[in-house]
C-alpha positions in Angstrom: 102.5 -101.9 6.8 101.0 -104.5 4.6 98.3 -103.2 2.6 96.0 -106.4 2.8 95.3 -106.9 6.4 91.3 -107.1 7.4 90.2 -104.6 9.8 87.8 -104.9 12.6 86.6 -101.4 14.9 85.8 -100.8 18.3 82.1 -100.2 18.1 80.6 -97.1 18.8 77.5 -96.9 21.3 75.3 -94.7 21.0 72.9 -93.5 23.5 69.4 -92.8 22.2 65.6 -91.9 23.8 64.0 -94.8 22.0 66.9 -97.2 22.8 67.6 -100.2 25.2 69.6 -102.2 27.2 69.7 -106.3 25.7 72.8 -105.5 23.1 74.8 -104.1 25.7 75.9 -107.8 26.9 77.2 -108.1 23.4 79.9 -105.1 23.7 80.4 -105.1 27.3 78.9 -101.6 27.2 78.8 -100.0 30.5 76.3 -97.1 31.4 73.0 -96.8 32.4 71.6 -94.9 29.9 69.4 -97.0 26.9 71.9 -97.8 24.0 69.9 -97.3 20.7 72.8 -97.8 18.2 76.1 -99.5 17.9 78.1 -98.1 14.9 80.6 -101.0 13.9 81.5 -99.2 10.6 81.2 -95.5 9.9 83.5 -92.7 8.5 81.0 -89.8 9.2 82.3 -87.6 11.2 79.2 -87.8 13.3 81.2 -90.8 14.6 84.0 -92.9 13.0 85.3 -96.2 13.5 88.7 -96.7 15.1 90.5 -100.0 14.7 90.9 -101.9 17.9 93.6 -104.4 17.3 96.0 -105.5 14.8 98.8 -103.3 13.5 96.4 -100.4 12.6 94.9 -100.0 16.2 94.1 -96.4 16.8 94.1 -95.1 13.5 90.5 -94.1 12.0 88.7 -95.3 9.1 89.3 -92.0 7.3 92.9 -92.8 8.0 93.0 -96.2 6.4 91.2 -94.4 3.3 93.6 -91.5 2.9 96.9 -93.8 3.2 95.7 -96.6 1.3 92.6 -95.8 -1.1 93.1 -99.1 -3.2 92.5 -101.5 -0.6 89.9 -99.3 1.7 88.0 -97.5 -0.5 88.5 -98.4 -4.3 86.0 -97.3 -6.5 83.3 -95.5 -4.5 80.3 -93.4 -4.8 81.5 -91.1 -2.2 84.6 -89.6 -1.4 84.6 -91.8 2.1 83.9 -94.9 2.7 80.0 -95.1 1.2 78.5 -97.8 4.1 77.3 -97.2 7.1 76.7 -100.1 9.1 74.6 -100.1 12.3 73.3 -102.3 15.3 69.6 -101.2 16.2 68.1 -102.2 19.2 64.5 -100.4 19.3 63.1 -100.7 22.9 60.4 -98.2 22.4 58.9 -96.7 18.7 61.3 -95.0 16.5 60.1 -91.3 15.1 58.6 -91.8 11.6 60.5 -90.7 9.4 62.4 -90.2 5.9 65.5 -89.5 4.5 66.3 -87.2 1.2 68.0 -88.8 -1.5 71.6 -87.7 -2.9 70.3 -85.2 -5.1 67.8 -83.0 -2.1 70.8 -84.1 0.9 73.7 -82.2 -1.4 71.9 -79.2 -1.7 70.2 -78.9 1.6 72.5 -80.3 4.0 75.8 -80.6 2.0 75.8 -84.7 2.6 74.3 -87.7 0.6 71.5 -88.8 0.8 70.2 -92.1 2.9 68.7 -95.6 1.2 69.1 -98.3 3.9 68.4 -101.7 4.7 67.4 -103.6 7.7 67.9 -107.3 8.0 66.0 -108.4 11.2 68.0 -110.0 13.8 65.0 -109.9 16.6 61.2 -108.7 16.8 57.8 -109.6 18.5 56.1 -112.5 17.2 53.5 -110.1 14.9 56.3 -107.6 14.7 55.8 -104.9 12.0 57.8 -101.7 10.8 56.0 -98.6 9.5 56.8 -98.4 5.7 55.1 -95.9 3.1 51.6 -94.2 3.4 48.8 -92.7 2.2 49.7 -89.2 1.3 48.4 -88.9 -2.1 50.2 -85.2 -2.5 52.0 -82.6 -0.7 49.1 -80.3 0.0 47.1 -83.8 1.9 50.8 -84.4 4.4 50.8 -80.9 5.3 47.0 -80.8 6.2 47.0 -84.2 8.0 50.2 -82.6 10.1 48.3 -79.5 11.2 45.2 -81.4 12.2 47.4 -83.9 14.2 46.2 -87.0 11.6 49.3 -88.5 10.7 49.2 -91.8 12.3 45.8 -92.5 10.0 48.1 -92.9 6.9 50.9 -94.7 8.1 51.1 -98.0 6.3 52.6 -101.3 7.9 54.4 -104.1 6.6 55.2 -107.2 8.8 58.4 -108.6 9.8 60.1 -111.7 10.8 63.7 -112.5 12.3 65.8 -113.6 9.3 63.8 -110.9 6.6 65.4 -108.3 4.9 63.7 -104.7 4.9 65.0 -102.6 1.9 64.2 -98.4 2.4 64.9 -96.3 -0.6 65.5 -92.5 0.2 62.5 -91.2 -0.1 60.4 -93.8 1.6 58.5 -93.3 5.0 59.4 -95.4 7.7 60.1 -96.5 11.5 61.2 -99.3 13.3 58.8 -100.3 16.0 59.1 -101.6 19.6 60.9 -104.5 20.8 63.1 -105.0 17.3 66.5 -105.3 16.4 68.1 -104.6 13.3 71.4 -104.8 11.3 71.5 -101.8 9.3 73.1 -101.7 6.1 73.1 -97.4 4.8 74.8 -95.0 2.5 77.3 -93.1 4.7 75.0 -90.1 5.7 73.4 -89.1 9.1 70.7 -86.6 7.2 66.8 -88.2 8.7 63.6 -85.5 8.7 61.4 -86.4 11.7 57.8 -86.2 10.9 56.0 -87.5 13.8 58.0 -88.7 17.4 54.5 -90.2 19.3 54.5 -86.6 21.2 57.3 -88.1 23.1 59.7 -85.3 25.2 62.7 -86.1 26.5 63.7 -86.1 30.7 63.7 -82.2 30.6 60.3 -82.4 29.0 61.3 -81.0 25.4 60.1 -82.5 22.2 62.4 -84.1 19.8 62.4 -81.5 16.4 60.3 -82.1 14.0 61.4 -81.4 10.4 57.7 -81.0 8.4 58.5 -78.9 5.2 62.2 -80.6 4.5 60.1 -83.9 4.6 57.4 -82.7 2.3 60.0 -82.2 0.1 61.6 -85.5 -0.4 58.6 -87.5 0.7 57.5 -90.4 -2.4 53.6 -89.5 -2.9 51.4 -92.2 -4.7 52.9 -95.4 -5.1 55.0 -96.9 -2.8 58.2 -99.2 -3.2 57.7 -103.0 -2.1 59.9 -103.3 1.4 60.7 -106.5 0.4 63.2 -107.4 -2.5 63.2 -111.1 -4.0 65.9 -113.5 -2.8 68.2 -115.0 -5.2 70.2 -118.0 -4.7 74.0 -118.1 -4.3 76.7 -120.7 -4.9 80.2 -120.9 -4.3 83.5 -123.2 -5.5 83.3 -125.6 -3.2 79.2 -125.9 -3.0 78.8 -123.2 -0.5 75.0 -122.0 -0.9 73.6 -118.7 0.6 71.2 -116.3 -0.5 71.3 -112.6 -2.3 69.1 -110.7 -0.1 69.2 -107.5 -1.8 71.3 -105.1 -5.0 70.6 -101.7 -5.3 73.2 -98.7 -6.7 74.3 -97.9 -3.3 75.1 -101.7 -2.2 74.8 -105.8 -2.6 73.7 -107.9 0.9 74.5 -111.5 1.1 74.0 -114.0 3.7 76.0 -117.0 4.2 75.1 -119.8 7.0 78.6 -121.7 7.3 78.8 -124.8 8.4 82.1 -125.8 10.8 84.6 -126.2 8.5 86.6 -123.9 6.4 84.7 -121.6 3.7 86.9 -119.9 0.6 85.4 -116.5 -0.5 86.5 -113.8 -3.3 85.6 -110.3 -3.1 81.8 -109.9 -3.9 83.0 -107.1 -6.5 86.5 -107.1 -7.5 89.1 -104.3 -6.9 86.3 -102.8 -4.1 86.6 -103.7 -0.4 83.6 -106.3 1.4 82.6 -106.1 4.7 81.6 -109.2 6.9 79.2 -108.7 9.4 78.5 -111.8 12.4 74.7 -111.8 13.3 75.0 -115.6 14.6 77.8 -117.6 16.2 81.7 -116.8 16.3 84.2 -118.1 13.4 87.6 -116.8 12.3 88.5 -114.3 9.3 91.6 -115.7 7.2 94.3 -114.6 4.7 97.8 -115.1 3.9 99.4 -113.9 6.6 97.4 -113.6 9.1 93.7 -114.4 10.8 90.9 -112.5 13.1 88.5 -113.6 15.4 84.8 -113.2 14.6 82.1 -113.0 16.9 78.4 -112.5 17.0 77.8 -108.4 16.3 81.4 -108.1 15.0 82.5 -106.3 11.9 85.2 -106.4 9.6 86.4 -104.6 6.7 88.3 -107.2 4.1 90.5 -104.7 1.7 90.2 -104.5 -1.7 93.8 -106.1 -2.5 93.3 -109.4 -1.0 91.4 -111.6 -4.0 90.2 -114.0 -2.0 89.9 -115.2 1.9 88.5 -117.9 4.3 86.1 -117.7 7.3 86.3 -120.4 9.8 84.1 -121.8 12.4 83.4 -124.7 14.7 79.6 -124.1 14.8 77.3 -123.1 12.5 78.0 -119.4 11.6 75.7 -116.5 10.1 77.6 -114.3 7.7 76.3 -111.1 6.0 78.5 -109.7 3.7 78.0 -106.4 1.9 79.8 -104.2 -0.9 79.5 -101.3 -3.0 
C-alpha cells in the first residue's frame, strides 16, 4: 500500500442542543435532531474519523498514524494526530466557556489543552462573538457567578464572513446564534462551561457547569486580541494567499483559487497538510492519483508527498492548516 496517498474522511455529525439544520444539506445528513458540529478530521476517542473512500477506506485516522507515522503524523506535539477540524453551526447561542492549557488539562483531565481558531463562514449582518471578560480576579468571578451577574462582565468582538478569530486556551468565549464557522483546534475535548443562558434540555435538565475549574484556568486582567494580523503569501507561479494565524499549535492559510491548476508544497516539511474547501469544488492531484474535493470536505496530504496540485473549474476557497 502506498504511503503517499491523501485521505478524505466521512464527516461525523454531532447533535447539540444549540445546533441547526442548514449544514445538513452539505453532507446529506438525515435526522430531525439539531446538528451542532461536523467533525471533519479527528483522532480523539470521543469521535475518530473513518476514511470514506480510496485504498484506506474503513480505516480510522489512528490506524493510519500507527501504521504510517512518517506519512500521517510526522513531528507532532501529541502522540495522536494533533489537530481536530470541525464545522460548527450555532442556531442558538453556545454556552459561555473556557478551555484549559496543556499543563492544567494533563493534570486535571489526562488530556491536552485547547487553543482554537474560528474561520467565519456565515453570521448575521451585525454578527459578534463573546470574547474575553472584565473579571479582575478569581474572587470577582466567583462572586458574579453566585450573584448571577456573569453576563454583565462579558466582552464582545464583531465578526464577518471571511474573518478569523483566534482563541488561545484560557480565553472566555462563545459563538452566538446564526453563526457558522470552520474550527481548527488542538485535539482535545475539554470544555469548562461558565454560563449556559439558563437553558434546559427536553427533559428539563440544565447542562453541567464547571465553575471551579473555570476559575482555575481563566485569564484575568488584560485579554488577548481576537484578530491576528494577516500576512500575504505568494507561491511559485504567482498564486497569492493570506496567512491568517500562526501559533505553536497550528498555522492557517487561506487560498482563493481561480480556475486552473495550482501547485503547492507542504506547509512544513516532514509534516502533513490539511486542506478544507469552504467555497466551490475542485480536485486534489498527486503523482499517481487524484480525488474530488467539495465544499465542507477535508483531506490530509501525507508528509511523504513533497508537493501536490489543486485544480478547479470555478473559483475555490481553500483553507490549509499544518502544525
